N, C-alpha and C positions, 0 to 999 in steps of 0.2 A: 395926653397924651401917657402911656404909661407902657412900665416893661411888662414883657410878658413870655410865655412858652410857645413859639409855630407849634409845635409839633402837636399840640393837641388842642389847637384851638381854628384847626380847618372847619369845615360844614361839611357835610354830607353831598356830594355831587350838584351842581342844581340841574333843574330838568328845561332842555332847552327848550323843547319840539317836537317840530319834524325833524328829519333828518335827510336831507337829497343828495343822494350817490351822485358818483359820477356817468354824465348824460355818454359817455364813451361805453361804459358797462352794458349787459342786456340791457336797456330799460333804464325806467327810475324809481327806486323805491325809497318810501315812505316809511319811516319808522321812531320810536321815540328815542331821543337818545340826550346825553345829559356831555355837561362840561365844565368843567374848570378851566383858574384865568392866572397865569404867572406872568409877570411883569418883569425884565430884566434887565439889568445896570454895571455899565462894566466895575471892575471891579473884584466883580464877582460875586455882587449884592445882585439878589432879587427882591421883590414886593408878590402880596397876597391876599386878595381878601379871603378873611376869617369870619367867626361868629361872632368876635370880639373889635373889629373891625381893619384896617389895612393893615399888615404886617410886614416888615423890611429885615431880613436875618440874611446869613447871621452876623451878628453884631460880637458876638463874646464868646471865649470858651466855656462860659459857663450854660448849660444845658436847662435850667430854671432859669434861664434870664438871656437865650439867646435871638432874641426878635425885639424891635418895637414897634408898638402896636398903635395910631391913629386915627383916628374918626372920621378923616374922613380922604377921597385918593389926592384931592387937593394938598390937602397938609401931608399927604406922605411921599408925594413928590417935590414938594420942596424941601422938604426936608434934606431927600435923595443927592438931590441936585442943588441946590445951595449950601447947607449944613453941610453935605457930605463931601461935596465938587465930584459927586458921581455924574452921568454920559446916564439918558434914558437913551437902552437901544433898541426897545421892541416890544410886544406885548404874546405869547405863545399862549394858543388857546386851544385845550386837550378835547378833545371829544372822545361819545366810548357810546355805545348803542349795544348792549347785550352784553355778555361772557363771553361771547363764542362769535364774535367781531372784531377784527381787527381797531386799533388805535385810530385815533389822525389826530394830528399837530398841525394848525395853522399860524403862522406867524404874520403879526400882523408891525409893520413900524407906526401906529397910533394916529395918524396925522391920515382923514381921507379926506378924497376930492371933494369939495365942496358941490362942485357940481354934480356931479352923481351918488357920491358918498360909498365911494370902490378905493381898495388901494392901487399902486398903478396896476399887478398882476393882477387881478381881478376884469381890470379895465381894460385892457388888453385881451385878454378872455372873451367878453364882450362883443370888441371890435371882432375878435376874428368870429364868432359866432353870427354875428349880422354879413360881415363879408359872405358866409358859405352860405345863408339864405340869398342873398346874390348873386351867386353859382361862381365868386369873383375867389378858385381853388388855389391860388399863389399868394393872394394876400392875407386870404386866412391859416393857413399852415404859417407863414410868418408869422402874424400874431399869437399862434397859439407857440411858437419856440419862443418870442421875447416873453408868453406869460409862464411857460413854463420854466426858465432858465432863470424869474424873479424870484419865482416859486423856492427854485431848489437853491437858492442861491441867501435868503432866508432862513428857511432851517439850517446852512450850511452855519451860518453867523449863530444861530439859536444852542449848535452844537461844541458851537465855539466858547459861549457863554454859558453854556452847563461844563465846559471842562475847567474853567476857570474858578464857577459857584464849586465843582469839588472842591479841585484845590483850596479855596479858601478858608471849607470845612475843615478837611484833611490840616491842616496849617492849622486853625486854632485845637481842635483838636488834640493834636502832640503838639498843645503851648509852644509853638516858633517864637522866638523872640521878633519883633520889629524890628527892619534893619539888615538882618543875616541871613545870607543868602542861602539857595537849599533848590533843589531837585531832587527828582526822580521819577521811577520808570515810566510814569501816567503821563510825562510833556510828551513823552513822543505820541501820542493818539492825540494832544493839543495840536502839534504841531499836523498833522496829517489832516486836522480839521480847519484846519490857516490854509491850506495849501487847496485843498478843496473848495472853502468859502471864494479863494482869487480867483481859481482856475472858471468856479460859475458865475462869476461876474464881470471875468473877461467875455465868456460865451454872448452873455444878455447882452454886451455892450457889444458886444458885433452881431445879433441879429438886432436890436435893436437899428445901428446903422445900415443893416441890410434897408429894412424897412422905410428909412431915410433916401437908400439911395434909389428906391423904387420910383418915391415920390417926384427925385428929380429925374429919372428919365437914363438915371447912367446902366451901362452895360448888366448882367443879367453875373457876372465871373465881379461887380464889386458887390461881394457879400461881407463885407469886414472894415473895421472902422481904419482901416493902418490902409488898405485899396480905399476908401474911400477919400480919405485926405488926400493920397495922391491923385484920386482923379477930379481932385477940386482942386488940386495945385493947377493942373493945365491952366495957360491962358483961355480956351476956351469955355471949359464947364465954373471961369470966376465966378461969373453971373450967378450960381445959383447962392454964394455967398448970401444975400439976400433972404431966401425962401426958410421960413419960421423954424422951422424943423433942422435946417444946414445951422443955420445962424444958433442954436439954444447946443445946438451938439459941440459946432466953433468953440463957443465960450468956455462949457465945462471942458472943453479939451487946451485950451491956452494954445497960443504958439511953440516952439521946442526949448527956447532961449527963459520960458519963463511958465513954466506947464501949470497947466490948472488940472484940478481935483480927477478929471477923466484919466487922462495921463500919467497924471502921478502912480494910477490903479491899475494900469499897464505894467509903469514900471514897478510895481511892488508882487506882482505875478512874474513879471520873468526874474526877478529877485530869486523868487521860490522856486521853480518850478523849472529856471534857466541856467541861474550863477549860482545861485550858496540859497541850497536846503536849509529849512530853518532849525532841522538838528545838528548842523554843522554849523548854522551863525552863531556865533562868540559874543553878538550885540542883543540875546533873545536866552541865553545859555542857561538862564537860572532864573526862580520865583523869589519875591521879598513880599512879607509884610507893613504895609504903611499904618500907621494909624494915624486917625482925624480927631482931632476934639470938637464935640459940640456941644451947644446945651443941653443933652440928656446924657453925656458922656462919650469916651470915647470908642468909635468906628475905626473895625479895619480893614483896611482893602487889601489884595493882590494885585502883582502885576508882574510881567515879566521882563528881563535885561540884563547888563552886564554886572559879572561884580566887581570887577576890576574901576571901572570906572563909579563915581561920587554919580545921587539922587541928579545933584541939575547937570549932570554931564549925558544922563541920560537919554535917548530916541526916546519919541514918543513910543509909548505902550502900543502893539501895534491891534488890540482890541478897541481900544480907543478910536485909534486912525484909522480902520478899516469898519467898524460901528458908524462913523462919520462919513464915512463913501456911501456906505450902504444907503445910509439916509437923504447924500446928495441924490444920489442916482434914480432914489426913488423919487425924490422930486424931478430930474430928470424927464421919464417916462411917463408920468403927468401930466410934466407940459405938451412934449411931443403928443402924448395924443389928444390934443385936443383938434391937431390938424390933419388931426388920422382919414381918409381916405371913406369913412366908418365908424358912427358914433356909437359911443360906448355909454350906450341901455343898457340900464340892469338886464336879466333873463328874467320872462312872465311864465310863470306857472298856471297852469290851468287844466282843470278835470277835464278831458275831452269823452266819448263815448268808448275810446280804448285805455278809462282811466289816465294818468297826471302826464301832460303834455308840455315842454319846452317851445316857445312860440320868441 
């Protein structure tokens, strides 16, 4: 492991083979695609594979030594999470296909389901495809809503992480002193990204609740978590609590006097969008640099908080809390699809008489 300058270490974009465009467009387009990988951690720190190894950056205000390079992704991850105390958030895969095509970014939470090798969003996409093949339009649409909201949530989490990363780079470049609080105009963009993330997560929550409602025969008007919880609380419907889908949802929700992470997610959304917007919330009004001493030197990270309070009195950093909630939601949606009406089987692409077809 050694110090290095990450900006000159990145290799050329890697060719990853055929690019499959969305099936909803005019057919399926095949062509060469190129990809880069970017790993996100809390605190504004990122990682990426380079021609020297796996780089973790930025770690200093020295342009000639702003990354630590590791020989393997395992050593890279262990240093970030154990030595630096960071949380792995996810991986952003960036795809490019020529100079005249729009880039595409896909957010990956890292752990794939061992049963089908897919993340939750792709699993629900394939369920929707299987439902459409079976002629079940209602179920296909519901599954597609879950997929779309999960993908949007991942991209909004990416945006929040990018905002932290930019703030960390700026703070290091300006040689901000650790422990001294500061703010800037770009904080408003970060707050807006947090609002969007909370909103998308809530949409995904209600779409998955609507799927669960369909499975237990609830009326069509039960199209969100709040309505489903009220419906399940009625004596005539309490028997559905043992349904695997319902049980998974209720465990994540928890009772009102002892809320689980899913209920907490709703509270965060209501706080941001209905009670106190982040831009007016004193508990997240400023940023501060924190330093961590590691075997490879001092590493800086950034967080939001309230200047009038000591670090011990601060609430949990919102990126840390919401990234934990996102990871829990990914697991919940992967758990629930196991009981879906249709299998989450990956799509097959075959070359037929009229070209490439999806089966």
